[in-house]
C-alpha positions in Angstrom: -2.3 7.7 -31.7 -0.3 4.8 -31.0 3.5 4.6 -31.2 5.3 2.9 -33.9 7.8 0.6 -32.7 10.6 2.3 -34.8 14.3 2.9 -33.9 13.4 5.1 -30.8 12.2 1.3 -29.3 16.4 0.8 -29.1 16.6 3.5 -26.6 14.0 2.0 -24.6 14.4 -0.4 -22.1 13.0 -4.3 -22.7 13.6 -6.6 -19.9 12.0 -9.8 -21.4 10.4 -11.5 -24.0 7.0 -12.1 -23.8 7.2 -15.7 -24.6 6.5 -18.1 -22.0 4.1 -20.4 -19.9 0.7 -19.0 -19.0 -0.3 -21.8 -16.4 -4.0 -20.7 -15.3 -4.0 -17.2 -16.7 -7.0 -16.3 -19.0 -7.9 -13.1 -21.2 -6.4 -11.6 -23.8 -5.3 -8.3 -22.2 -1.3 -7.6 -21.7 0.2 -9.8 -19.2 3.8 -9.1 -17.1 6.7 -11.4 -17.6 5.7 -12.5 -14.1 2.1 -13.4 -14.7 3.5 -15.3 -17.9 5.4 -17.6 -15.8 3.1 -18.0 -12.7 3.1 -21.1 -10.7 -0.3 -21.5 -10.2 0.3 -23.8 -7.1 2.5 -22.0 -5.7 1.9 -18.2 -5.7 3.6 -15.6 -3.1 5.2 -18.2 -1.1 7.3 -15.5 0.8 6.4 -14.8 4.8 4.1 -12.3 4.6 4.3 -10.1 7.8 8.0 -8.5 8.0 7.5 -6.5 10.7 6.7 -9.5 13.1 8.1 -12.6 11.7 7.8 -15.9 13.6 9.6 -18.2 11.7 9.0 -21.9 10.9 5.3 -22.7 12.4 3.5 -21.3 9.8 2.0 -22.8 6.4 1.2 -20.9 3.0 -2.2 -21.3 1.9 -2.0 -19.7 -1.5 -2.6 -21.8 -4.9 -5.8 -23.4 -6.0 -9.4 -23.3 -4.6 -12.4 -24.2 -5.5 -15.1 -21.6 -5.9 -18.6 -20.7 -6.9 -20.8 -17.4 -7.5 -23.9 -17.4 -6.2 -27.1 -15.2 -5.2 -26.3 -13.1 -1.9 -29.0 -14.3 -0.5 -27.7 -17.7 0.0 -26.1 -18.1 3.3 -25.8 -22.0 3.3 -22.3 -23.2 2.2 -22.4 -24.4 -1.5 -22.6 -28.0 -2.5 -21.6 -27.2 -6.3 -18.1 -25.4 -7.0 -17.7 -24.0 -10.3 -14.3 -24.7 -11.0 -10.9 -23.3 -9.2 -9.7 -20.4 -8.4 -5.7 -19.1 -7.7 -5.5 -17.3 -4.7 -4.4 -14.6 -3.7 -5.6 -13.4 -7.0 -9.1 -11.7 -7.0 -11.8 -13.4 -9.4 -11.7 -10.5 -11.8 -8.1 -10.9 -13.0 -6.6 -13.1 -15.4 -4.1 -14.6 -12.8 -7.1 -16.2 -11.0 -7.6 -18.3 -14.1 -11.3 -16.9 -13.9 -11.1 -13.8 -15.3 -15.5 -13.2 -14.0 -17.0 -10.0 -12.7 -19.0 -10.9 -9.6 -22.6 -8.4 -9.6 -23.5 -6.7 -6.5 -26.7 -9.3 -5.7 -24.1 -12.1 -5.9 -21.8 -13.6 -3.5 -18.2 -15.3 -4.1 -17.5 -18.5 -2.3 -14.2 -20.3 -1.8 -13.1 -23.9 -0.5 -10.3 -25.7 0.7 -9.2 -29.0 2.1 -5.8 -28.1 4.0 -3.8 -30.5 5.9 -2.7 -28.9 9.6 0.4 -31.1 11.1 0.7 -32.1 14.9 3.9 -29.2 14.6 1.2 -26.3 14.0 -1.1 -27.7 16.8 1.2 -27.3 19.8 -0.6 -24.3 21.2 -3.0 -22.4 19.1 -3.5 -22.3 15.7 -4.6 -18.9 13.5 -5.7 -18.1 10.1 -4.6 -15.0 8.5 -5.4 -12.6 5.7 -4.0 -10.5 4.2 -6.6 -8.6 2.8 -10.2 -9.6 1.4 -12.6 -7.1 -0.5 -15.1 -6.8 1.1 -17.1 -8.5 3.8 -15.9 -11.6 4.3 -17.3 -14.8 6.2 -14.8 -17.7 7.1 -15.9 -21.3 8.1 -13.7 -24.0 9.2 -15.0 -27.4 9.4 -18.5 -26.2 8.7 -18.4 -23.7 11.5 -18.6 -20.1 11.2 -15.5 -18.6 13.1 -15.9 -14.7 12.3 -16.8 -11.8 9.8 -14.4 -9.1 8.8 -15.2 -5.6 6.6 -12.7 -3.7 4.9 -11.0 -4.5 1.8 -7.2 -3.0 2.7 -6.4 -4.4 6.0 -5.2 -7.6 7.4 -7.4 -9.9 9.9 -7.1 -13.3 11.8 -9.1 -15.7 13.6 -8.3 -18.0 16.0 -9.2 -21.4 14.8 -7.7 -23.6 17.3 -11.4 -24.7 19.1 -13.0 -25.8 15.8 -10.1 -28.2 14.4 -11.4 -31.7 13.9 -8.3 -34.6 15.0 -6.2 -35.6 12.3 -4.9 -33.2 9.5 -7.4 -32.8 7.2 -9.6 -29.7 7.3 -11.5 -27.4 5.6 -11.9 -23.8 5.1 -14.6 -22.0 3.3 -15.0 -18.2 2.8 -17.9 -16.2 1.7 -17.1 -12.7 0.2 -20.0 -9.9 -0.2 -18.4 -7.1 -2.4 -20.3 -4.2 -3.5 -17.8 -2.3 -5.3 -18.8 1.6 -6.4 -22.7 0.5 -5.3 -21.8 0.6 -1.7 -20.1 3.4 0.5 -17.0 1.6 1.7 -13.4 2.5 1.0 -12.7 0.9 -2.5 -10.4 3.0 -4.0 -9.8 2.8 -7.9 -12.2 0.1 -8.4 -15.6 0.6 -10.5 -18.3 -1.8 -11.9 -17.8 0.3 -15.2 -14.5 0.9 -15.9 -13.6 4.0 -17.7 -10.7 7.2 -17.7 -9.2 7.2 -14.3 -11.6 4.1 -12.8 -10.2 0.5 -13.2 -11.4 -3.4 -12.8 -13.4 -4.3 -9.8 -11.8 -6.2 -7.4 -13.4 -9.2 -5.5 -12.3 -11.5 -2.5 -9.1 -12.5 -1.5 -6.2 -10.4 -2.7 -3.5 -10.8 -0.7 -1.5 -14.2 1.3 -3.8 -16.5 3.2 -1.5 -18.2 5.7 -1.8 -20.7 9.0 0.3 -20.0 11.9 0.8 -22.0 14.7 1.5 -20.2 18.1 2.0 -20.6 22.2 -1.0 -20.1 23.9 0.3 -16.7 25.6 2.2 -15.2 22.1 3.3 -11.6 21.3 0.3 -10.5 19.3 1.9 -7.1 17.7 4.4 -4.6 18.6 4.5 -0.9 18.2 8.2 0.7 17.6 8.0 4.6 17.3 11.5 6.6 16.4 12.4 9.5 18.6 15.4 11.1 16.8 16.0 13.9 18.9 16.3 11.5 22.0 18.4 9.1 20.6 15.3 6.2 21.8 12.8 3.9 20.3 9.7 3.8 21.7 8.4 0.2 21.9 5.5 -1.7 23.3 4.2 -5.1 22.8 0.8 -7.0 23.3 0.1 -10.1 24.3 -2.7 -12.2 23.8 -4.0 -14.4 26.4 -1.4 -12.6 29.0 -1.2 -14.3 32.5 0.2 -11.5 34.3 3.3 -13.5 35.4 5.0 -12.7 32.0 8.4 -10.4 31.0 9.3 -9.2 27.3 12.7 -8.9 26.7 13.7 -6.8 24.0 17.2 -6.6 21.8 18.6 -4.8 19.2 20.9 -5.8 17.0 23.7 -3.8 14.0 24.0 -7.1 12.0 25.0 -9.5 14.2 26.1 -7.2 16.7 23.9 -6.6 20.1 23.3 -3.0 20.6 21.2 -2.8 23.6 18.6 -4.8 25.5 15.8 -4.1 27.5 13.0 -5.8 30.0 9.3 -4.4 30.0 5.5 -5.9 30.1 2.5 -6.5 28.4 1.4 -3.1 27.1 3.7 -1.0 28.5 5.4 1.6 26.7 9.1 1.8 27.0 12.2 4.0 26.1 14.9 2.0 24.3 18.0 4.3 24.6 20.1 4.1 21.5 22.8 6.5 21.6 25.0 6.6 18.1 22.8 5.0 16.0 22.7 5.6 12.4 19.7 7.8 10.9 17.5 6.5 8.0 17.5 8.4 4.8 17.0 7.4 1.2 20.1 8.0 0.9 21.2 5.7 3.9 18.5 3.4 4.4 19.9 1.8 7.5 17.5 -0.6 9.5 18.4 -2.3 12.5 17.2 -5.9 13.7 14.6 -6.4 17.1 14.3 -9.8 18.5 11.5 -9.9 21.0 11.1 -12.7 23.5 8.3 -13.4 25.7 9.6 -15.1 29.3 7.8 -17.0 31.7 9.9 -17.8 34.7 13.0 -17.6 32.8 11.6 -19.5 30.0 11.3 -18.6 26.3 7.4 -18.9 25.7 7.3 -17.1 22.1 9.9 -15.4 20.2 9.3 -12.9 17.0 11.5 -10.8 15.1 11.6 -7.4 13.6 13.3 -4.4 12.5 13.3 -0.5 12.7 15.1 2.8 11.7 15.8 6.0 13.3 14.1 8.5 11.3 12.5 11.8 11.8 9.9 13.7 10.0 8.8 17.0 11.1 8.3 20.7 9.7 9.8 24.1 10.5 10.2 27.5 8.9 13.3 28.7 6.9 14.9 32.1 6.5 12.1 33.2 5.0 9.3 32.3 7.3 7.8 29.4 5.0 7.4 25.7 6.3 9.8 23.4 5.3 9.0 19.7 5.3 12.5 18.5 7.2 14.0 14.7 7.5 15.9 14.1 10.2 15.8 17.7 11.0 17.4 19.2 7.5 15.1 20.0 4.7 15.0 16.9 2.1 12.8 17.8 -1.2 10.2 15.0 -1.9 9.9 13.8 -5.2 8.3 10.8 -6.6 5.7 9.3 -8.6 2.0 8.8 -8.2 2.1 4.7 -7.5 -1.7 3.2 -8.2 -0.3 -0.3 -7.6 -2.3 -1.9 -10.3 -1.2 -5.0 -12.7 -2.9 -5.7 -15.7 -2.8 -9.7 -15.0 -2.9 -9.0 -11.1 -5.3 -5.9 -10.7 -4.7 -5.3 -6.9 -2.1 -8.1 -6.8 1.4 -8.1 -8.3 1.8 -11.4 -9.8 4.7 -12.2 -7.6 7.3 -11.3 -5.0 10.1 -10.0 -7.4 7.3 -7.7 -9.4 6.1 -6.3 -6.2 10.1 -5.3 -5.3 10.5 -4.3 -9.2 8.3 -1.2 -9.3 10.6 0.3 -6.0 13.7 -0.9 -7.4 13.0 1.4 -10.7 11.5 4.2 -9.2 14.6 4.6 -7.0 16.8 4.0 -10.1 15.3 6.7 -12.0 16.5 9.2 -9.0 13.1 9.5 -7.0 13.2 9.2 -3.1 9.3 9.1 -2.7 6.3 6.9 -3.6 2.8 8.7 -3.0 0.8 5.3 -2.8 -2.4 6.1 -4.0 -5.6 5.4 -2.9 -4.4 1.6 -2.0 -2.4 0.2 0.9 -0.1 -2.8 -0.4 1.0 -6.2 1.2 3.3 -5.4 4.6 6.4 -6.7 2.4 6.1 -3.9 -0.3 6.4 -1.2 2.6 9.3 -3.7 3.9 11.1 -3.1 0.5 10.6 0.5 0.7 12.6 0.6 3.8 15.4 -1.4 3.0 15.8 0.3 -0.8 15.1 4.0 0.9 12.1 5.3 -0.3 9.8 7.7 1.8 6.1 6.9 1.0 3.2 9.0 1.3 0.4 6.9 2.3 -3.2 7.6 1.1 -6.4 6.4 2.9 -8.7 4.1 0.0 -11.3 6.2 -0.9 -14.9 5.5 -0.9 -18.7 6.7 -1.0 -18.3 9.4 -3.6 -20.1 12.5 -5.0 -22.6 14.8 -3.2 -20.1 17.4 -2.1 -18.3 20.5 -4.5 -14.4 20.3 -5.2 -12.6 23.3 -5.2 -9.5 22.7 -6.5 -7.9 26.3 -6.2 -6.7 26.6 -2.2 -8.6 30.0 -0.7 -11.5 30.0 -3.2 -15.0 29.9 -1.7 -18.0 28.6 -3.5 -21.8 27.9 -2.9 -21.0 24.3 -2.8 -21.1 22.0 0.3 -17.0 20.9 0.8 -17.7 18.1 3.3 -20.1 15.8 2.5 -22.9 14.4 4.5 -22.2 10.8 5.0 -24.4 8.2 6.8 -23.5 6.7 9.9 -22.4 3.4 8.5 -20.7 5.0 5.9 -18.7 7.1 8.5 -18.4 4.4 10.6 -16.7 2.1 7.6 -14.4 4.8 7.0 -13.1 5.5 10.8 -12.5 1.4 11.5 -10.7 1.1 8.0 -8.6 4.2 8.6 -7.6 3.5 12.0 -6.7 -0.1 10.9 -4.7 1.0 8.0 -2.7 3.1 10.5 -2.2 0.3 13.3 -1.0 -2.3 10.4 1.6 0.0 8.9 3.1 1.6 12.2 6.3 0.5 12.2 7.3 0.5 8.6 9.8 3.7 8.9 9.3 4.5 5.3 6.0 6.0 5.7 6.4 9.6 6.8 2.7 11.3 5.4 -0.8 10.2 6.0 -3.2 11.1 3.1 -6.7 10.7 4.7 -8.5 12.4 1.5 -7.6 12.6 -2.2 -9.5 15.4 -3.7 -13.5 15.9 -2.7 -13.7 12.4 -3.2 -15.8 11.2 0.0 -14.3 13.8 2.0 -16.1 14.4 5.0 -15.5 16.3 8.9 -12.2 16.9 7.3 -10.6 19.3 10.8 -12.1 16.6 12.6 -10.8 13.2 10.6 -7.5 15.5 10.4 -7.2 16.3 13.6 -7.8 12.7 15.1 -5.0 11.3 12.5 -2.6 14.0 13.9 -3.3 12.9 17.4 -3.6 9.4 16.5 0.3 9.3 14.9 2.3 12.1 16.2 5.1 10.8 14.7 4.2 11.6 11.1 2.9 14.8 9.6 -0.7 14.7 7.7 -1.5 15.7 4.8 -5.1 16.3 4.8 -6.7 16.1 1.4 -4.4 15.9 -1.5 -5.7 18.2 -3.8 -8.8 18.6 -2.0 -11.0 20.9 -0.5 -8.5 23.0 1.7 -9.8 23.3 5.5 -6.6 25.3 7.0 -6.1 21.8 8.9 -3.2 19.6 9.1 0.5 19.9 8.3 0.7 20.0 4.6 -1.4 22.2 2.0 -1.0 20.1 -1.3 -2.4 21.6 -5.0 -3.2 19.1 -8.1 -2.2 20.8 -11.1 -1.9 18.9 -15.0 0.4 19.1 -16.6 2.6 21.8 -15.5 4.4 22.5 -12.2 3.0 25.2 -9.9 2.9 25.5 -5.8 0.4 27.2 -3.6 1.2 30.8 -3.0 3.7 30.9 -0.2 2.7 34.6 0.8 -0.7 33.0 1.5 -0.3 29.6 3.0 4.0 29.5 3.6 4.1 30.5 7.2 1.2 27.8 8.4 1.7 25.1 5.9 4.3 22.9 4.2 3.7 23.7 0.2 3.2 20.5 -1.6 2.5 19.9 -5.6 0.3 16.5 -4.9 0.0 15.7 -8.3 0.9 17.2 -11.8 2.2 15.6 -15.1 0.2 13.0 -16.8 2.3 12.7 -20.0 0.8 10.5 -22.4 2.7 8.0 -24.5 0.6 5.1 -25.5 3.1 2.0 -26.8 1.8 -0.2 -29.4 1.6 -3.6 -28.3 1.7 -3.0 -24.4 -1.6 -1.0 -23.9 -4.5 -2.5 -22.4 -6.9 -1.8 -25.4 -6.1 -0.6 -28.8 -7.4 2.6 -29.1 -8.7 5.5 -27.3 -6.4 5.7 -24.7 -5.3 8.8 -23.0 -3.0 11.2 -21.0 -3.4 14.5 -19.7 -1.2 15.6 -22.6 -0.2 13.2 -25.0 2.8 12.7 -27.1 3.4 10.9 -30.7 7.1 9.5 -29.6 9.4 9.0 -26.6 12.1 12.2 -27.7 9.0 14.2 -27.7 7.8 12.6 -24.3 11.2 13.3 -22.7 11.7 16.8 -23.9 8.2 17.7 -22.1 9.2 16.3 -19.0 12.6 17.6 -18.9 10.8 21.0 -19.1 8.7 20.1 -16.3 11.6 19.1 -14.3 13.4 22.5 -14.9 10.3 24.1 -14.1 10.0 22.3 -10.7 13.4 23.4 -9.7 12.6 26.9 -10.1 9.9 26.6 -7.7 11.7 24.9 -4.6 13.4 27.9 -3.3 10.2 29.9 -3.8 8.8 27.3 -0.9 7.9 24.0 -2.9 8.8 21.3 -0.7 7.2 18.3 -2.6 6.0 17.2 -5.8 4.2 14.0 -7.2 4.2 13.2 -10.8 1.9 11.2 -12.4 2.3 8.3 -12.5 4.5 5.2 -12.0 2.9 2.9 -14.6 0.1 3.2 -17.1 -3.3 1.9 -15.8 -5.5 0.2 -18.1 -6.2 2.9 -20.3 -4.5 5.4 -18.8 -1.1 5.7 -20.6 0.6 8.8 -18.6 3.4 6.1 -16.9 6.6 6.4 -17.0 6.5 2.4 -17.6 4.1 0.4 -19.5 1.2 -1.2 -18.0 2.9 -4.6 -18.2 6.6 -3.0 -17.5 8.2 -4.0 -20.2 9.0 -1.3 -21.4 10.3 2.2 -19.8 9.5 5.2 -21.9 12.5 7.5 -20.5 15.6 6.0 -19.9 16.5 5.4 -16.3 19.7 6.9 -16.3 18.4 9.7 -18.1 15.6 10.5 -15.5 18.2 9.7 -12.6 20.2 12.5 -14.1 17.4 15.1 -14.6 16.3 14.6 -10.9 19.5 14.9 -9.2 18.7 18.7 -9.7 16.1 18.3 -7.4 17.7 17.7 -4.5 20.7 20.6 -4.3 19.2 24.1 -3.7 
């Protein structure tokens, strides 16, 4: 049933009218206010890499490109183009200006002529992609410079040697994406959207940009805080290192330098930082880093970064039950399941302001955590979580579903096969992308939990994958399979239960595992004028009006509170926003209505943080 826009709307939070220019936006679906005012020539102009910032010598390539969709077998660069597409929005999205589906037997091509002036060409020129779904071939001036597979991790190519004389250069990108016809990690997208499965996302969906760098340059840094030792463990990788370089690291608290150190390429160095403040949702303190590459006393390259001092761990309480600790103190984790989908941009937020909006509202509602659900966001999203103060549980995007049983209840044994038999190619795709995601996100202190599998979706070699994840990043906890087939591995036992609050039995599991309610709630309320479709919307439990919804939600929070002293360490409410036909969000899909007032949510939630 749709909720009539009655007096209840007076208590709802509406941020804007729906009037405005639509620019290149296509389609008849609902849109956000940011999408309605999108400048198709200048979308997402912000610097895209906040953990390795090399200011000045870069060029944003978002905006209008040309595109065409052709038979997959065509390998030659097209000579005819169907029209314009707005990058970085997937071709299926309204904000791309196209709104077209690409079949499995087709490929999507992009083309753009760009200007590369002399300021970018003093050393090497790198072409960066935030994310492209899924297989991407890149050509510069008709020359193939490389291929990348993976829909959620950033990648780059050195294009220095293929640049022509003069400023004008041509970039062509070919993309093939099998969506759910292939075994690759894909998250929630599917060819036939229905239920909890959403519209396909094909092609470029994060920022494309050029960067001029020196011949030897700082390619990446790795920062791992150690609260118990009051230290940051730091290393830097130098591209085209000659061996005579020195890396100088300076740490700052605002304008005040709090330490400096010298190290070498690839060497992990302990940066002692006595007396620094610890990061938490209540005190999201960040410190700046300046990293300089030196040779013969001269600065060859310089980047900015940042870090925070925080520790995530587990320890038994006085009842012998494992608890999740933040900075050696128990902090209950409570937050929404965050799909990160948009009605006009699909995987891509319509603007940087929109990207930040969901995080700000989540914090204002009184949550201290977000579970980023089988999707990876642009780096700037994690930067906002770091600065606003939100704990992040990061899922690996799922793929290759089916072929194994799902037992929702820990301890249950059935005749079905719990771990899927994946092909060698499927397994290789998973391992490669999971490692790449962990590498790309390592430096963001807000991320405290890795989640390799959701439910039984593509779950395979659970113990092996979980053990590898724990070993690869021992600075975080690992939730092996949220709501999935429990394999007695990892740090966390995570139950899914709709709609009511529940928890794993602490008597059976509490001495070995942190106990979590990885999904619950899903209370639905479709709001007329703000739904993806006019009818057949759903939630796990639906309501007629906001008062009914608020009363039921308040009851869930009270029930949740009763479970904390019994051993529950975390809970995830479904979900941040409505998504397509799911109407169980705290906000509508277009973010124009918050269904329960923010201040009332904040007040309700405070009881969960006092025990």
